[in-house]
C-alpha positions in Angstrom: 180.2 8.7 -175.7 181.8 12.1 -175.7 179.4 14.3 -177.6 179.8 18.1 -177.7 176.7 20.2 -176.7 176.3 23.9 -177.0 173.7 25.5 -174.7 172.5 29.1 -175.4 171.6 30.8 -172.1 173.1 30.6 -168.6 169.8 31.0 -166.8 167.8 28.5 -164.7 167.2 25.9 -167.4 170.6 26.4 -169.1 172.7 26.0 -165.9 170.7 23.0 -164.8 171.1 21.3 -168.2 174.8 22.1 -168.3 175.4 20.5 -165.0 173.6 17.2 -165.7 174.9 16.8 -169.3 178.4 17.2 -168.1 177.8 14.7 -165.3 176.7 12.3 -168.0 179.9 12.6 -170.0 179.0 15.3 -172.5 181.4 18.1 -173.4 179.3 21.2 -172.6 179.8 24.8 -173.6 177.4 27.5 -172.5 177.2 30.8 -174.3 175.4 33.8 -172.7 174.7 37.2 -174.3 174.8 39.1 -171.1 178.1 40.2 -169.6 177.1 38.9 -166.2 174.2 37.7 -164.1 171.0 39.7 -163.8 170.1 41.0 -160.3 166.4 41.7 -161.0 163.5 39.3 -161.4 160.6 38.2 -159.2 160.9 35.6 -156.4 160.2 32.2 -157.8 159.2 28.8 -156.3 161.2 25.6 -156.4 158.9 22.7 -155.6 157.7 19.4 -156.8 160.1 17.6 -159.1 162.5 20.5 -159.1 163.1 20.0 -155.4 164.5 16.5 -156.0 166.8 17.8 -158.8 168.3 20.6 -156.6 168.8 18.1 -153.7 170.7 15.8 -156.0 172.8 18.7 -157.2 173.7 19.4 -153.5 172.5 23.1 -153.6 169.3 22.7 -151.6 170.9 24.0 -148.3 172.2 27.1 -150.1 168.8 27.8 -151.6 167.1 27.4 -148.2 169.6 29.8 -146.7 168.8 32.4 -149.3 165.0 31.8 -149.3 162.5 34.5 -148.6 160.6 34.5 -145.3 157.2 35.9 -146.3 154.3 35.3 -144.0 151.5 37.4 -145.5 150.4 39.8 -148.2 149.3 43.3 -147.1 146.9 45.2 -149.4 147.4 48.9 -149.1 145.4 51.9 -150.3 146.8 55.0 -152.0 147.6 56.6 -148.6 149.7 53.6 -147.6 147.2 52.3 -145.0 146.7 48.6 -144.8 143.1 47.7 -145.7 143.4 43.9 -145.7 145.9 41.0 -145.5 146.2 37.3 -146.3 148.2 34.6 -144.6 150.6 33.0 -147.1 150.0 29.6 -145.5 146.6 29.6 -147.1 148.0 29.7 -150.6 151.3 27.8 -150.0 152.4 24.7 -148.2 152.6 22.1 -150.9 155.3 19.4 -150.7 154.9 19.3 -146.9 156.4 22.7 -146.5 159.6 21.7 -148.4 159.1 24.2 -151.2 161.5 27.1 -151.5 160.6 30.7 -152.5 163.8 32.5 -153.6 164.7 35.5 -155.7 165.3 34.4 -159.2 168.8 35.9 -159.3 169.8 33.9 -156.2 168.4 30.7 -157.8 170.2 31.3 -161.0 173.5 32.1 -159.2 173.4 28.9 -157.2 172.7 26.8 -160.3 175.4 28.5 -162.4 178.0 28.1 -159.6 177.4 24.4 -159.7 177.5 24.3 -163.5 180.7 26.3 -163.8 182.6 23.4 -162.3 181.4 21.1 -165.0 181.1 23.2 -168.2 182.7 26.0 -170.1 180.8 29.4 -169.8 181.3 32.1 -172.4 179.9 35.5 -171.4 179.1 38.4 -173.7 178.5 36.3 -176.8 175.6 34.9 -178.7 174.8 32.5 -181.6 174.3 34.2 -185.0 174.0 31.3 -187.3 173.2 27.5 -187.4 173.8 25.1 -190.2 172.8 21.5 -189.7 175.0 18.8 -191.2 174.8 15.0 -191.2 177.5 14.8 -188.5 176.7 18.0 -186.4 175.8 21.6 -186.4 178.0 24.4 -187.7 177.6 27.4 -185.4 178.7 31.0 -185.9 179.0 33.5 -183.0 178.8 37.2 -182.7 182.3 37.4 -181.2 183.8 33.9 -181.0 185.2 31.8 -183.8 182.9 29.3 -185.6 182.7 25.8 -184.2 180.9 22.5 -184.7 178.8 20.8 -182.1 176.9 17.5 -182.0 173.8 19.1 -180.5 172.6 22.7 -179.9 170.1 23.5 -177.2 168.3 26.8 -176.8 167.7 27.8 -173.2 167.7 31.5 -174.0 164.3 32.5 -172.8 161.1 33.9 -174.2 162.9 35.8 -177.0 165.1 32.8 -178.0 167.7 33.4 -180.7 168.1 29.7 -181.2 164.4 29.3 -181.8 164.4 32.1 -184.3 167.3 30.6 -186.2 166.2 26.9 -186.2 162.4 27.2 -186.1 161.3 30.6 -187.6 160.4 34.2 -186.7 159.4 34.9 -183.2 156.0 36.3 -184.1 154.9 32.9 -185.4 155.2 31.3 -181.9 154.6 34.0 -179.3 151.2 35.3 -178.3 151.0 38.5 -176.3 148.6 38.1 -173.4 147.8 41.8 -173.0 150.0 42.6 -170.0 153.5 43.8 -169.2 155.7 43.3 -166.1 158.7 45.2 -164.8 160.8 44.3 -161.7 163.7 46.0 -160.1 165.5 46.3 -156.8 164.3 49.2 -154.6 165.5 50.9 -151.5 162.9 49.9 -148.9 160.0 47.6 -148.0 156.4 48.9 -147.4 155.0 46.3 -144.9 158.0 45.0 -143.0 160.5 42.3 -143.6 158.0 39.4 -143.7 155.2 40.8 -145.8 154.5 41.6 -149.5 152.9 45.0 -149.9 150.5 45.4 -152.8 148.6 48.4 -154.1 146.1 47.9 -156.9 144.2 50.2 -159.2 142.1 49.1 -162.2 144.5 47.5 -164.8 147.6 48.2 -162.7 149.3 46.5 -159.8 152.3 47.7 -157.8 154.0 45.5 -155.1 157.1 45.4 -153.1 158.5 42.0 -152.0 161.0 42.0 -149.1 163.0 39.1 -150.8 166.1 38.2 -148.8 167.2 41.7 -147.7 167.0 43.3 -151.1 163.4 44.5 -151.7 162.1 43.9 -155.2 159.3 46.1 -156.7 157.0 44.7 -159.4 154.9 46.8 -161.8 152.3 44.6 -163.6 149.8 46.3 -165.9 147.4 45.7 -168.8 148.5 47.2 -172.1 147.8 46.5 -175.8 150.8 45.2 -177.8 153.3 47.9 -178.5 154.2 48.1 -182.3 157.8 47.5 -182.9 158.4 46.5 -179.2 162.1 45.8 -178.6 162.8 43.8 -175.5 166.3 45.1 -175.4 165.5 48.8 -175.2 165.6 49.8 -171.5 164.8 53.4 -172.2 161.6 52.5 -173.9 160.7 50.1 -171.1 161.2 52.8 -168.4 159.2 55.3 -170.5 156.2 52.9 -170.8 156.2 52.1 -167.0 156.4 55.8 -166.1 153.6 56.8 -168.5 151.4 54.0 -167.3 151.8 54.8 -163.5 152.4 58.5 -163.4 149.7 60.1 -161.2 148.2 56.7 -160.2 150.6 55.5 -157.4 149.4 57.8 -154.6 152.1 58.1 -151.9 154.2 55.5 -153.7 154.9 57.9 -156.6 158.5 58.3 -155.7 159.2 54.7 -156.8 159.0 56.0 -160.4 162.2 57.9 -159.8 163.9 54.6 -158.9 162.5 53.2 -162.2 164.2 56.0 -164.1 167.5 55.4 -162.3 167.5 51.6 -162.4 170.6 50.0 -163.9 169.1 46.5 -163.9 165.4 46.4 -164.5 163.7 43.4 -166.0 160.9 44.2 -168.4 158.9 42.1 -170.8 155.4 41.2 -172.0 153.4 38.5 -170.4 153.4 36.0 -173.3 152.7 32.4 -174.3 155.0 30.3 -176.4 153.4 27.6 -178.6 155.4 25.4 -180.9 154.4 22.2 -182.9 157.7 20.6 -181.7 160.5 21.4 -179.4 163.1 19.7 -181.6 164.3 20.3 -185.2 167.0 18.0 -186.3 170.0 18.4 -183.9 168.6 21.6 -182.3 166.1 21.5 -179.4 164.7 24.0 -176.9 164.1 23.9 -173.1 162.6 26.2 -170.6 160.9 29.5 -171.6 162.3 29.1 -175.1 160.1 26.1 -175.6 157.0 26.7 -173.5 157.1 30.0 -171.7 154.6 30.5 -168.8 156.0 34.0 -168.3 154.8 35.5 -165.0 151.8 33.3 -164.2 153.1 29.7 -163.6 155.7 27.5 -162.2 158.3 28.5 -164.8 161.4 28.0 -162.8 160.2 24.6 -161.4 159.4 23.4 -164.9 162.6 24.7 -166.3 164.7 22.7 -163.7 162.6 19.6 -164.1 162.6 19.8 -167.9 166.4 20.4 -168.1 167.1 17.4 -165.9 164.7 15.2 -167.9 166.3 16.2 -171.2 169.8 15.4 -169.9 168.7 12.0 -168.7 167.0 11.1 -171.9 170.0 12.2 -174.0 172.3 10.2 -171.9 170.2 7.1 -172.0 169.8 7.0 -175.8 173.4 7.3 -177.0 172.9 5.4 -180.3 169.6 7.0 -181.3 169.9 8.5 -184.8 169.1 12.2 -185.2 166.9 13.2 -188.1 167.6 16.2 -190.2 165.8 19.5 -189.9 162.1 19.3 -190.8 159.7 22.1 -191.9 157.4 23.3 -189.1 153.7 23.8 -189.3 152.0 27.1 -188.3 150.7 27.5 -184.7 147.2 26.6 -183.6 144.7 29.5 -184.0 143.7 31.5 -181.0 140.0 32.6 -180.5 139.2 35.4 -182.9 142.4 35.1 -184.9 142.7 33.9 -188.4 145.7 31.6 -188.6 146.7 28.4 -190.3 145.9 25.4 -188.1 148.7 23.8 -186.2 148.7 21.3 -183.4 149.7 22.0 -179.9 153.3 20.9 -179.2 152.2 18.1 -176.9 149.8 16.7 -179.5 151.0 14.3 -182.2 150.6 15.4 -185.8 148.4 12.4 -186.4 146.7 10.7 -183.6 147.9 7.1 -183.5 145.7 4.2 -182.6 145.2 3.9 -178.9 145.4 0.5 -177.2 142.3 -0.8 -175.4 141.9 0.7 -171.9 142.4 4.4 -172.9 139.3 6.4 -172.8 139.2 10.2 -173.0 136.5 10.1 -170.4 139.3 9.1 -167.9 141.0 12.4 -168.5 137.8 14.5 -168.7 136.4 13.3 -165.4 138.4 13.3 -162.1 136.4 10.3 -161.0 137.8 8.2 -163.8 141.5 9.4 -163.6 142.6 6.6 -161.3 141.9 4.2 -164.2 144.8 5.7 -166.1 147.8 3.9 -164.8 151.1 3.6 -166.6 151.9 0.2 -168.2 154.4 -1.7 -166.0 157.9 -1.2 -167.3 157.2 2.0 -169.2 158.9 5.0 -167.6 157.7 7.8 -169.7 154.4 7.6 -171.7 154.6 9.1 -175.1 153.4 12.7 -175.2 149.7 13.0 -176.1 149.0 9.3 -175.6 147.4 8.3 -172.3 149.0 5.3 -170.7 147.3 1.9 -170.8 145.8 1.1 -167.4 146.3 -2.0 -165.3 142.7 -3.0 -165.2 142.9 -5.4 -162.3 144.4 -2.8 -160.0 142.3 0.0 -161.4 139.0 -1.8 -160.9 140.0 -2.7 -157.3 140.7 1.0 -156.6 137.6 2.2 -158.5 135.1 -0.2 -156.8 133.0 1.9 -154.4 135.0 5.1 -155.1 133.3 6.4 -158.2 129.7 5.4 -157.2 129.8 4.6 -153.5 126.2 3.3 -153.5 126.7 1.1 -156.6 129.1 -1.6 -157.8 131.3 -1.3 -160.9 132.2 -4.5 -162.8 135.3 -5.2 -164.7 133.2 -5.8 -167.8 131.6 -2.4 -167.4 135.0 -0.8 -167.1 136.3 -2.5 -170.2 133.2 -1.5 -172.1 133.6 2.1 -171.2 137.3 2.0 -172.1 136.7 0.2 -175.4 136.0 3.3 -177.3 139.1 5.5 -177.4 138.6 9.0 -178.9 135.0 8.2 -179.9 132.4 11.0 -179.7 130.2 10.8 -176.6 127.1 10.4 -178.8 128.4 7.4 -180.6 127.2 4.0 -179.3 128.5 0.7 -180.5 126.2 -1.7 -182.3 125.3 -4.5 -179.8 123.8 -8.0 -180.1 122.2 -9.3 -176.9 123.6 -12.6 -175.8 121.3 -15.6 -175.5 121.7 -15.5 -171.8 120.7 -11.9 -171.6 117.6 -12.4 -173.8 116.5 -15.4 -171.8 116.9 -13.7 -168.4 115.1 -10.6 -169.7 112.2 -12.8 -170.9 112.1 -14.5 -167.5 112.0 -11.2 -165.7 109.3 -9.9 -168.0 107.2 -13.0 -167.3 107.7 -12.4 -163.6 106.0 -9.0 -163.7 108.6 -6.6 -165.1 106.6 -5.0 -167.9 109.0 -2.3 -168.9 111.3 -2.7 -171.8 115.0 -2.5 -170.9 116.5 0.4 -172.9 119.5 0.0 -175.2 122.4 0.1 -172.8 125.0 1.1 -175.3 127.3 -1.6 -173.9 128.5 -4.9 -175.2 126.5 -8.1 -174.8 129.1 -9.4 -172.5 128.6 -6.4 -170.2 124.8 -6.8 -170.3 125.1 -10.4 -169.3 127.4 -9.5 -166.4 124.5 -8.5 -164.2 123.1 -12.0 -164.3 125.2 -13.0 -161.3 123.5 -12.2 -157.9 126.7 -11.0 -156.3 127.1 -8.2 -158.9 123.4 -7.2 -158.9 123.2 -7.3 -155.1 120.1 -9.4 -155.3 118.1 -6.6 -157.0 115.7 -7.1 -159.8 117.5 -7.8 -163.1 115.4 -5.1 -164.8 116.5 -2.5 -162.3 120.1 -3.5 -162.7 119.9 -3.3 -166.5 118.3 0.1 -166.4 121.0 1.4 -164.1 123.7 0.0 -166.4 121.9 1.7 -169.3 122.0 5.0 -167.4 125.7 4.7 -166.8 126.4 3.8 -170.4 124.5 6.8 -171.7 126.0 9.3 -169.2 
């Protein structure tokens, strides 16, 4: 297999994807609109599955050497006095302290340096047209000559050009969250080399992060969507930041002069990307282009993990046919907005039948989540479809965990799991087993005068309480009532 792949974007996701695809035998070309790497951008976290990826790439030591050493957040007032502080250990520390906080520019540089040895990088160019054929995608560029590729992958961020060409206009998939963010390098810290300084006023936040010797200032503020907003107009960006913060920064007002003089300032809206599918024919998306978390989330970690997963899946399915481009549905409506209904990208367009052992209750309740175990031999469950649990192991793990003072039987577990996607108010029609009816009559004759309510469970489950070891020697009526309460809960 020697398929050619074009990746648009040399950022975190694009560089990671280029490295792994080239290692798997693909011929990879990366095209990047910018003339060079960006120096601005907030510090980001590399943790969880992304840690394993960068360790396999051999760049973890370089990232740790460039990592920030922030120990606390200092909250300042308008006069520059510290009013409160918070230890970073109280909000960090996952992955046994292995996680890495690093400036985004340093992370992207390390990933790109590794990818450059494996792929061709074209700077100062961008994709202007995509035409899908049976045997590939015809691509035109702003400066380069047209070329054909087997696959095209958009890793070009929130305002993805590939997404616009292959999926539709940007406004159909991006939702503005009512905030903007600007980051830029500045000349000094405000609370020392190991503390983030933050000054807040209603609707506005200003902070300075010491980073790794090059302090980074961040302006985060609430603002209504700007009509005709152009994410490539730096003069308009600087004007908006200056107008929003002028007269409201106290003794930090001089940082606005650095905004006006900045040569590399990152500015964009805090937005959410929602698509019905990340793939259209031979074109697919990864990173912020597919599912932007913008400022508030593990964007870099997910971009690295997603790029690695996509490369592995493409490499392990060499003979899989590629369908042609398909029409896309409109995005799901947001509260208060009138839009055509569209499913979330992780939901299937039509919910398929779910095998026995998959109950939505397992995903609504943390107590029931241990019941959802992947079927042995299945590496990646299909998106939107909960995995089938291994009932034997699940029941062993669940016994005494969900209800410490009660028992849980395999029959009860199966009965709860037997109704995938059913409304909570729906109860199956049951027919008491002869054994159940006989035992109930015997208990009634023995002095239990109350009628056992409808348990909402199968006859097999109702009969399960007949055994003394499962009822704990208690009255059968009491056991049946408790099972009825669980079934109606």
